[in-house]
N, C-alpha and C positions, 0 to 999 in steps of 0.2 A: 464392542465399541458402538457408539451411536451411529445411526444411519447418516450417510454422506449425500448431500444434495449437490448434483453436478451441473445443474442448469443455471444460466445467468439470471440474476434478479435485478430488474430495473424499477426503482421506486420513483414515480413521477413527482417532481417537485414544482412548487410555485415559481414560475419564471422570474417574477419580481424578486422573490426571496433569493434566488440564485444570483441574480444581477447585483443585488445589494451586498451579498456575501463577497463577490468578486471586487466590488467597489471598496469594501473594507480592507481587502488586501492592497488594492491600489492606493488607498489613502495613506499608506506608510511611506510614500515617496513624494511628499508634499513639495519639497524644493524642486525636484525634477519636473513636477507637474506645472509649476510656475513657468519654467523654461519652455515646456511643451506648449503651454497656452500662448506664450509670446510668439513662438515659431508658427503655430497654427494661424494666429491672427495675421502675422506678416505674410505668410504664404497665401492665405485667402485674400488678404487686402491687395496683394500684388495682382492677382487675377482680376479682382473687381475693378481696380484702378485701370488696368489695361483695357477692360471692356468699356469703361466710362470714357476713355480717351477717344473713342470713335466719335463721340458727339462734338468736342471742340475741333477735332481734325476735319470733320466734314463741314461744320457750320462756320468755323473761324479761319480755316486754312485752305481746304480744297475747293469748296463751293465758290468763295470769292475769287479764286484764280481761274475759274472756268471762263474761257473766251479772251483772256489776256494774251497779248503778243509776246511779252517777256515776263513770264511768271517768276516770282521770287520764292524759292523753296527753302530759304534759310530758316524761317519759322518752323517749317515742317521738319527740317533736320534737327533743330534744337529739341523739338517735341519727341522725336524718335530717340535721341540720346537720353532724355529723361526716362522714357519708357524702358529703354535698355537697362538703365540703372535699377529701376523698380523691379523688372523681371529678374535681374541678377540677384537682388536681395531676396525676392520670393523663392528663387531656386535654392539659394543657400539655406533659407528657413525651412524649406521642404526636406533638404538633406539632413539638417540638424534635427528636425522633428523625427525623422526615421531612425536616426542613431539613438536619440534619447528614448524612443519607444522600444527599441531593441534592448537597450540596457534595462529599462523598467520591466519588460516582459520576461527577460532572462532571470533577473533577480526575484521577480514574483513567483515564477515557476519553481525556482529553487526553494522558496519558502513553502509552496504548496506541496512539493514532493517531500520535503522534510516533515511537514505536518502529517502527510499521508503515511510516510514510513514510520514516524514516531507513534502514530495511533495504531498502526498495524502491529507494531512490536508490543503495544500495551493491551491488545485485545486478548480475551480469554481463549483457551483451547476450544471451547464450544463454538466459537465463531468460525474457526477454521474447519470444524467438523461439518458445518452447513454451507460452506462456500468453497468452490473448487479453486485450485491454484491458478488455472488459466483465467478465471473470472477476476481474481485479484490482480494478476499480472496486467490485464487489459486496462486497469486503472492507471498503472504507471506508464503504459506504452500508448495505446490508441487514444484513450481519453485525454491524457496529458498532451499528446501531439495536437489534437484538435484545439485544445485550449491555447497552446502555444501559437498556432496559426492565427487564431483570433486576436491574441494580444499583440503579436509582432506585425501582422499584416492588416487584418480586418479593422481593428480598432483605430490605427492611425488613419486609414482611409475613411472610416466613418467620421472621425473628428474633423478631418479636413473637409469632407463633403458637407458636414453639418454647418461648419463655419462659413463655407461658401454659400450654402443655401440661405443662411440667415443674413449675410451681408448683401447678397444679390436681392433678397426680398425687400430689404430696406431701400436699396437704390431704385428698385422698380417702383416702389410706392412714391419715391421722390420724383421720378421721371413722369409716371403716368398712373394715377390711381385707377382710371377706367380700365386700362389694359391689365392692370394688376388683378382686377376682379376676375377677368377671364382666366388668368394664370392660376388664381386661387381655386376656382371651380375645377380646373383640370387637375390640379394637384390633389384635391379632395377625392376625385375619381380614382386617381392612381393609388392613393393610400388605401382606399376602400378595397380595390381589387387586390393590392399587395397583401393586406391583412387577411383577406379570405383565403388566399393561397398559402400564406405563411402559417396559419393554424394547422392546415393539413400537413404542411411540410414538417412542423414541429413534432407531430405525432409519429410521422414516418421516420424521422431521424432517431427518436427514442427507441423505436422498434429495431432500427438498424444497429444501434449501439448495443442493445440487449443481445442480438444475434451474434454480434462480433465476440462478445464475452463467451457465449456458448461454444462458438467455433474454436476460440483460443483454448478454452478448457479441454475440449475433446482432443485437440491436436497435442496438447501437453501430456495428457494421459496416455495417448497412443505412443508418443515418443518414449515416455518412461517405460512403457510396457511392451516394447517391440519384440523382446525375446518371447514373451508369452504369446503375442500375436502370431509369430512365426512358428512356434512349437505346435500350436493348436490350429494352424492353417486358417487363421481368422481374418486373413487379408480381405477376402471378398466381402465378408460381413462388415468389416471396418470401413471399407470403401462405400458400402451402401449406407451405413449410418452417417458417415461424413457427407455423402451426397445429399442426404435429407437435410442436415444442418446447413450445408452450403447453399442448397436451394432456398431455404428460408432466408438466409442472409442475402442471397442474390435478389429475391423478391422484395425484401425490405429496402435494399439498396436502390433497386430500380424505382420503387415507389418514392423514396426520399429524394432521389436526384431528378426524378421526373418533375415533381413539384418545384424543386429548386431551379431547374432549367426553364420552367415555364415563366417564372417571375421576371427574369431579365428581358426576354423578347416582348412580353406583354407590356412591361413598363416602358421599354424603348419605343414601341409603336405608339403608345399613348402619348409619349413626349413629342413624337413627330407630329401627331395630330394637333397637340397643343401649340406647337411652333407654327403650324400652318394657320391655325385659327387666329393667333396673335398677328401674324403677318398680314392676313386679310383685313383685320380690324385696324391695324396700324396704317395700312395703305389708304383706307377710307378717311382716317383722321388727317393724314398728310394732304390728301387731295382736297378735303373740305377746309383746310387751313387751320385745323384744330391742333396740329403738331408739326414741328419742323422735322426735316429729313434726318438730321443728326440725332435727335432724340429717338426717332423711330428706329434708326439703325442700332443705336446703343441698346434700346429696349429689346430688340430682337436678339442681339448678342447675349443679353442677360437671360432671355428666355431659354436660349440654348445652354447657357452656363447654369441655369436653374434646373433644367430638365436632366442634364447629364449627372449631377450629383444625386438627384432624387432617384434616377435609374440605377446609379451605382449603389446607393443605400439599399435599394430593393434587391439588387443582386448579392449584396453582402448578407442578406437574411439567411441564406442556406449555411454559410460558414458560421454565422452567429448561433443559429439554432443547433447546428451540429456541435459546436463548442459548449453550449449550455447543456445539451444532453449529456455530454461527457463530464461537465463540471458537476452536475447534480449527482452523478454516480460517484465521483471523487468525494464530494462533500458528504454523501451518504455513509462512506466508510469513516471519514474524519469525525462524523457525528455519532458513530457507534459508541456505546457505553464501554469505557475501558475496564480492564480488570482492576478491581479495587485492592488496595494494599493497606487495609485499615487496622492491621494488628499493631498493638502497642509494644509488644515484646520484640526485641532485636537480638541478633547474635553478635557477640563481640569476642575478640581474643582476650585471654585472661591468664593470669598466673597466681600462684599462691604465695603471698608474702608472709614470711615467718615473723611472728610476734615475739619479742624478747620475753623469756620466761614462760613461753607457752608450754602447755601440757603435751607430753609426747603421745603420739598415736601408737596403737599396737604395731610392733615392728620397729619402734625406736625413732620414727620420723616425727618431728615437732609439728603441731597443728599450726595452720596459718590462715590468713584472711584472703578471700578471693578478691583480686584487684584487676580492673580492666587494663589491658595492654593495648598499645597502639602500633604494635608490630606483630608479625606472625610468631606465635609461641608454641603451636601444636596443641594448645588447650583452649577450650571454648567455654563460654558462659552465656546464659540468657540474661538480658538486661531489661528490666521493667521500666518503660518510659515514664510511668507515673511517679515512681519514687526513686528510680535509679538503682534499685536493689538488684544484686547479681545472684543468679542461681546456677549451680554447676550444670554443664551440658553433659548428660550421661548416656543418652540414647535409649531411654525407656519409652516405648510406644505402646499405647493401649487403644484398641478398637472396642468400644463399649456398646454392644447391641446396635450396630450400625446397619441401617437400610438405606438404599439409594436407587434412584432411577434417573436416566438421562432425560433431558427436557422432552416432553411429549412422547416418551417411550415407555416400554414396560419396565417393571422393577428388575434391577440387576442383582442387588444384594438384599438378603433378608436376615436381619438380626445377627450380623457378624460380630463375634467377640474374639479378639486376639490380644495376647499380652506378650510383647517382645521385650525381654529384660536386657539391660545393657550387656553388650558383647554376645548376645545370642544370635544364632542363625535360624531364621524361620523360613521354611520352604512352603510354597503354595503350588499345589498340583491339582490337576483336574482336566476335564475335556474342554473343547472349544466353547466359549460363551459361558463358562462357569463363574466368571467374575474375578479371576486372578489379577488381571491387569487393572481392573477397576479399583481394587484395593490399593495398589500402589499409586494410581492416579489421585485417589482421595488423600493419601498421605502427602503427596507433593502439592496438594491444593490446586490441581488442574480443574477440579470441580469441588464445590463445597457441600458439606452435609448440613441439612437444615436441623435446627435444634430438636424438632420432634422426631427426627429419624436416628437418634443416637448421638454419640459424641466420640471424638478422637482426642486423646491426650498425648502430649509429647513432654516427657519429664514432668508429668503432672499438670502441664499447662494446656488448656483447651486450644486445639489447633488453630481455630479462627482468631485467637488472640495474638498469634505470632505473625509478624509481617511476612508476606509471601516471599519477598526477595531474600530475607534472612532465613526463612524456613528452607528454601531451596538451596541456599548456600551450605546448609548443614547436610544436604543429601547428595550423594554421588549416584548417578544413574548410568547403567550400561544397557541400552535397549537392543531388542532383537533386530530392528531395522537401523543399521548403522548409517549415519550421515556424515560425510566428510566435506570440507569446504575447499574451494580453490585456494591453494597456497602450499607452502612447504609442509613436510611431515612434522617438523619442529613446531610450526605454527598451529597445526591441527591438534597436536597433543596439548599444546599450551592453552587451548580453549578451556581446559579444565581449571587453569589458574594462570591468568594473564601476567602475574608477577613472578612466575616460576623462572628460575635461571636455566641455562642450557644444561647444566649438570643435573638439576632436579628433573628436567624432562627426560634425560637419558636414564636416570635412576628409575623413573616410572616405567619407561619402556623395558628396562631389564626386568622389573618386577612382573610385567605382563608377558615376559618372554618374547617381546617384539623387537628387541635390540638386534638380535642376530640377523633377521631378514632385512631390517632397515640398513644395517651396515653393508649388506651385500648389494644394495641398490647402487646405481651409477653415482648418484650424488649424496648418498647416505641420508642424513637428517635434512639435508637441503633439497631433497627430491621434491619437485613440484607436483602436486596432485590436482588433476582437473577431472571434470565430469563425475563428481562424487566418488573419486577413487577408481575410475575405470581401468587404470593401468596396473592395478594390483588385485590379488584374489579377494574373494569375499571373506575368507578366513583371516587374511592379513588386515583387512579393514576392521574386522571385529577385534583383532589384537590392538589396533590403534585406539579403538574406542575404550578398551579396558585400560590402556595406558593413560588415556585422557582422564578417566575416573581416578586413577592412581595418583596423578600429579595434583589433583584437587585435594587429596588427603582429607576426605569428609568423615565426620563422625558416624554417619549412617549410610549404608549402601543399599541400592535397589538394583538387582541384577535380573533383567527380563530376558531369560534364556541367553545369557551372555556367551555361551559356547555353542549356540545352535548351528553356526556356519563353519565350525572348525572340525577338521577330520579327527579321527580317534587318536592318532599319534600326537597331533598338535594339542588336542584337548588335555592330554596327560600333562604336557608342559605348562599349559595355561592354568590348569587346575592347581598346580603347585604355586604358581604366582598368585592366583586368586586366594589361596589359603593364606599367604603372607599378607595380601591386601585386606582380607577380612578379619585378620587377627585383632582382637580388641575392639571391634566395631559391631554395632547392631546391623544385621544383614537380612534383607528380604530377598528371597530367591524365587523367581518364577521358573519352574523346571519342566522341561519336556523330556529330557533324558533323565530318568529317575535315578540312574547310577550316580549322578552328580550331587544328589541331596542325601545320600545315605548317612553322612556325618552331621546332618542338621540337628539342632537341639529339639526342634519340633517341626513335624511335617503336618500341614493342614490340607485336607482333601476337600475341595469345593465341587459342588454339583448344582447347577441351576441357581447359583447365588446363595447356597446354603452350605454350612460346614457339616459334612456327613461323617468325617473321621478326623482324628488328630492324635498325635503321639510321635514317638521316635520310630525309626525304621524297623527296629526289632519288634516293637510293640504292635505296629500296624501289620507286619508280616504274620504275627501270631494270630491276629484277628481274622486273617484270610478273607478280608472284605474287598472293597473297591480298590484300595491301594495295592493289595496283594495281586488282584487281577491285572491292574495296570503294570505293575512291576514285572510280573511273570509273563505278560503278553497274552493272558487268557481273555483279555477284553481289549477292544480297540481303543487305543489312546492317541487322540489326535489333537493338534492345535496348530 
C-alpha cells in the first residue's frame, strides 16, 4: 500500500479569496439579507437618534429651565416618550437581526457541510492515503464550529458595529468638522495598531488550526489501536508522543490568543485617550463660544459611541481570523479534484428477447436479441453511451503487461499479465508487498493505469472506458478489514444492495452461513451494531461482510482473504457458502491460507510485483518452487 501521511496539512489561502468565497455562499439568501439590512439600519439608527437627542434636551429643554421657580417638564416628558419608542423599535430590530442571522448561518453551514461531505465522497482513494482520518474529521468539527461562531455571533456584531460607526461618523461631521478631524486621526492610529497585531494573529491562528488537526488525527489513531497499545505496553510512548503534539498545540494556542487578547485592551485604551482629547478640545470650543454645550455633549456621546464599535470590531478580529483559518481548510478539501467518472460504457440490466423464427442454439434454445431491462433480471450487459449498443457482461478480465507505481513511490507491479476467463477462479498468493492487493485495486479503478504502463480489459473493453460507478457495481468485494456501520444487521447486509428485500437479505446470510449466529442474537436481524461491530466477534463480522457481497449478486467477485478472521471450523462452513457464491462468477482471491485456493483454476504467485509462478495447485506443487515452499511451510509466508 502507498505510504500514509498522518500530519495535518494547512495550505495558507488569500484572505480576500476566502472572504469572497464565504460571501458567495451568503449571496444565496438575498431576501433575508434585505430584512437583515433593514434591521441593522433601524438598530443603529435608534442608537444614533438617542445620542443626538442629548443636544435638544440640553439646549432646548434643560438649559432654559435652569433658574426658573416653576419649571415645566412636559416638553421633557414628551421627548422621553419619543425616545422610549425609538429605543423599543431599535431593541426589536436588534432581536430580529439576531434571529435572521441565526437562520442564515445555520442554513449556510448546512450547505457547506453538504458540499464538504459530497466532495469527500467523490475524492479518490489516493487522497485518503495521504490524509489522516483525524485531519479530515477536524474539518467537520473544529473548523466548522469556528465558522459557525463567526456567522452566528461575530458577523451580526460586525454588521451592527459597522452601521453604527458609519452613522455616527456622518453625525459627527454634521455637528463639528473640527472635532471630527481629531476623531479621524485617532481612528487611523487605532486601525494601524490593530492591523499590525492582526497580521501576527492570523499566522498564529493558522498554526493553531494545523496543530488541532494533528492532535485529532493522533487521538483517533490511538483510540482505534488501543488493543495494540496495551498488548505492547506502548502507553508511556503514546503519552510522550501526545505530549509533544499537545505542547505544540498549546504553544500555538498561547501565541494565537496572546495576540487576540492584546487587540482588545490596546484598542480600548486608545479609544479612552481619543475621548479625553475630544473632551478637552470641545471644552475649549464651548468656552470660546465656538460651540454650544448641547452640541459638545452630543459629540462626546458620539465619540464614545464611535470608539466602542471600533474597539468591538478590533476584538472581533480574533474570531474572524480563527474562522477564516478554518474556512480555508474546509475550502481546500472542497477544491480538491474529485475522482473523475469519464467512462462512456455503463452497466445495465438486460434480458434476451427471442426473435420469431430465430435459429436454435446448440442445446435447442432459440437465439435472441439482448435488450436493456429496467428491473433486476440477474443478467447484465455493457451499454455503449456513444451508439447505445449492448454487449453481454461475461466477466472476462485481462491484465495485459501492466506496470504500476503509487504517486511518488517505487514501482509496485512489473509487466503483469493475467487472463481470467468467465467463471474462472484466479488466486493471487505471495508475501507481503508482492502486489496482490494492488492488482485488485487496479481492477476496481481505485487507481488508474497509464496507457504507457499496459492495459486492463473487461470483456474486451478498456477498463478506463467503463464508468467507475458502473464498473464497481459489477464487482463484489470482501475485504480483509471488515467495516460495519452503526445500524441493524439487516441494514448492514443491505449495504450490498439497497433494494434487496428482507428475504433476499436472509438468503444471502444463509449462503454465507451467517444466518445461524444472527438468529441466536437477542434481536436477530434487528440487532443494532455500534462501534464497528464491537459486540460481535471478528469472525462474525467477516461473515456479515460475505453476506453483504452475496446480496449484491455481482458478476465478478474480489475476495481479499475473506476467511482470514474465521476459525477452522467456521471456515469449513463459510467455504461451502463461498463455493455457492462463486459458482458461475469470475473470482479473484487473495489468499493467505493456501488451503483455500487448492481448487482455483489458476494460482498466480507474485513476488516484488512480478509473476514468478502460475498454474493449478497440482502443477505448482510438482514444480517444487516458491508456491511449494509456501504451501508446505518450508518458507516463511506472511502478509
